[in-house]
Each structure stands twice: as C-alpha cells, then as structure tokens.
C-alpha positions as CSV (number, residue, x, y, z in Angstrom):
1,M,-43.2,6.7,-11.3
2,S,-44.0,4.2,-14.0
3,D,-40.3,3.3,-14.4
4,P,-39.0,2.1,-11.0
5,D,-35.4,2.5,-12.2
6,Q,-35.9,6.2,-12.9
7,R,-35.3,8.2,-9.7
8,P,-36.4,11.8,-9.4
9,K,-33.7,14.4,-9.8
10,P,-32.6,16.1,-6.6
11,E,-33.8,19.5,-7.8
12,N,-37.2,18.0,-8.6
13,R,-37.3,16.5,-5.2
14,Q,-36.5,19.9,-3.6
15,E,-39.1,21.7,-5.7
16,A,-41.8,19.1,-4.9
17,K,-41.0,19.6,-1.2
18,R,-41.7,23.3,-1.5
19,W,-45.0,22.5,-3.2
20,L,-45.9,20.1,-0.4
21,E,-45.2,22.8,2.3
22,I,-47.9,24.9,0.7
23,V,-50.2,21.8,0.5
24,D,-49.8,21.4,4.2
25,E,-50.6,25.0,4.8
26,D,-53.7,24.9,2.6
27,I,-54.9,21.9,4.5
28,D,-54.4,23.7,7.8
29,V,-56.3,26.7,6.6
30,A,-59.1,24.5,5.3
31,I,-59.4,23.0,8.8
32,A,-59.3,26.4,10.5
33,A,-62.0,27.8,8.1
34,A,-64.2,24.7,8.7
35,R,-63.9,25.3,12.5
36,L,-65.1,28.9,11.9
37,S,-68.1,27.6,9.9
38,R,-66.6,29.2,6.8
39,R,-67.4,26.2,4.5
40,G,-66.8,28.1,1.3
41,A,-63.4,29.2,2.4
42,S,-62.6,25.7,3.6
43,A,-63.7,24.2,0.3
44,Y,-61.5,26.7,-1.6
45,H,-58.5,25.7,0.4
46,V,-59.3,22.0,0.0
47,Q,-59.3,22.5,-3.8
48,Q,-56.0,24.5,-3.6
49,A,-54.4,21.7,-1.5
50,A,-55.5,19.1,-4.1
51,E,-54.2,21.2,-7.0
52,K,-50.8,21.8,-5.4
53,L,-50.5,18.1,-4.4
54,L,-51.0,16.9,-7.9
55,K,-48.6,19.5,-9.2
56,A,-46.0,18.5,-6.5
57,L,-46.0,14.9,-7.8
58,L,-45.8,16.1,-11.4
59,V,-42.8,18.2,-10.4
60,L,-41.2,15.3,-8.7
61,A,-41.6,13.2,-11.8
62,G,-40.3,16.0,-14.0
63,E,-43.6,16.0,-15.9
64,P,-44.6,19.4,-17.4
65,F,-48.0,20.8,-16.8
66,R,-49.8,23.9,-17.9
67,R,-50.9,26.7,-15.6
68,T,-54.3,25.4,-14.6
69,H,-56.7,24.9,-11.7
70,D,-58.4,22.0,-13.5
71,L,-57.9,19.0,-11.3
72,N,-59.2,16.6,-14.0
73,D,-56.4,17.8,-16.3
74,L,-53.8,17.4,-13.6
75,A,-55.1,13.9,-12.6
76,I,-54.9,12.8,-16.2
77,R,-51.3,13.8,-16.3
78,L,-50.5,12.2,-13.0
79,V,-51.9,8.7,-13.4
80,P,-49.5,7.5,-16.2
81,V,-46.4,8.5,-14.1
82,Y,-47.8,7.4,-10.7
83,P,-50.5,4.7,-11.3
84,Q,-50.4,3.9,-7.6
85,F,-52.3,7.2,-7.0
86,I,-55.3,6.4,-9.3
87,Q,-57.8,6.3,-6.5
88,Q,-56.6,9.6,-5.1
89,A,-56.6,11.2,-8.5
90,E,-60.1,10.1,-9.1
91,A,-61.2,11.4,-5.6
92,V,-59.9,14.9,-6.2
93,R,-61.3,15.4,-9.7
94,P,-64.7,16.7,-8.6
95,L,-63.1,19.3,-6.3
96,S,-62.2,21.6,-9.2
97,I,-65.4,23.6,-8.8
98,W,-64.5,24.4,-5.2
99,G,-61.7,26.5,-6.5
100,I,-64.0,29.1,-8.0
101,A,-67.6,28.5,-6.8
102,Y,-67.2,30.2,-3.4
103,R,-64.5,32.8,-4.2
104,Y,-66.5,34.9,-6.6
105,P,-70.1,36.2,-6.6
106,S,-72.1,33.7,-8.7
107,L,-73.0,34.7,-12.2
108,E,-75.4,31.7,-12.5
109,D,-79.0,31.5,-11.5
110,A,-78.3,28.5,-9.2
111,P,-75.0,28.9,-7.4
112,E,-73.0,25.8,-6.5
113,P,-74.2,24.5,-3.1
114,L,-71.8,24.6,-0.2
115,P,-70.4,21.3,0.8
116,D,-71.6,20.1,4.2
117,S,-69.3,19.7,7.1
118,E,-69.1,15.9,6.6
119,E,-68.0,16.3,3.0
120,L,-65.4,18.8,4.0
121,E,-64.1,16.5,6.7
122,R,-63.9,13.5,4.3
123,S,-62.1,15.6,1.7
124,I,-59.6,17.0,4.2
125,A,-58.9,13.5,5.6
126,M,-58.4,12.1,2.1
127,L,-56.0,14.9,1.3
128,R,-54.1,14.4,4.5
129,E,-53.5,10.8,3.6
130,F,-52.6,11.6,0.0
131,A,-50.2,14.3,1.2
132,E,-48.5,11.8,3.6
133,L,-48.0,9.3,0.7
134,A,-46.5,12.1,-1.4
135,H,-44.2,13.2,1.5
136,S,-43.0,9.5,1.8
137,L,-42.5,9.3,-1.9
138,I,-40.4,12.5,-2.0
139,Q,-38.3,11.3,0.9
140,E,-37.4,8.0,-0.8
141,G,-34.1,7.8,-2.6
C-alpha cells in the first residue's frame, strides 16, 4: 500500500485470500488446458487469473472497483495503492482480450490469433510469480 502505516483490515485479508484461491485454480486450469493443446481455453484462464489477482490486491487494500474484465482499468486502480507492482500491472494489461477472444465465436472478419505455447508459458510463469508476491503480502501483518 502507498501508506506503510496503514495495515489491511482482517476482513479484507480474508476476502483477498479467497480471491487468491481462485487465482491459483485458474492458473492450474490454464496449465492443464495448455497441456491438452487447448490454447484458447488456457489463454482464457490466464486472463481470469490476472483479473482475479488484481482484484484480490484491490480487496486487500480496501479499494473499490467496478465489475469489469478490463485489466487496464484494474491495473490503473492498483498501481497507486501498490506501486511495487507496476511491472506486473503493465504485464497483465494486454491480456484483457484473452478473456473474450476465445470464449465466443468471432464476430469480426479477422479473429484474434491464438497465443503460441511460449507466450502462454511466459504469461503463466509471470502470473505464478505475481500470485506468490500477493500471497506473501496478504500473509504479512
């Protein structure tokens, strides 16, 4: 948080832990889908994990957010309260499209290309590290 003297409320800490449980599950599902060569499903769960991870940290800080799947909006809200996560916030912003591009039939002439296996692996690894940092932050106090 931007104010080191301000500790998260215990109820925010508990709620953030619940969000992170779902983050961990989404990461596991993304990995499983990638192993099955279901790159669209994997990408979707990567986006879902990123979204819930940002929301978990906002919950921890007691920061309100609107119901959204827009990672850019969530990242903008996160950075002022947790500036130490600016790199991670920047890294997840482009993943917003993964939340819809592969879950619905395309209405566009040129559908969003599937991420390749390496991009999925990099994104999953980044989210795992980010989630570990969030878990550590939630355990503090």
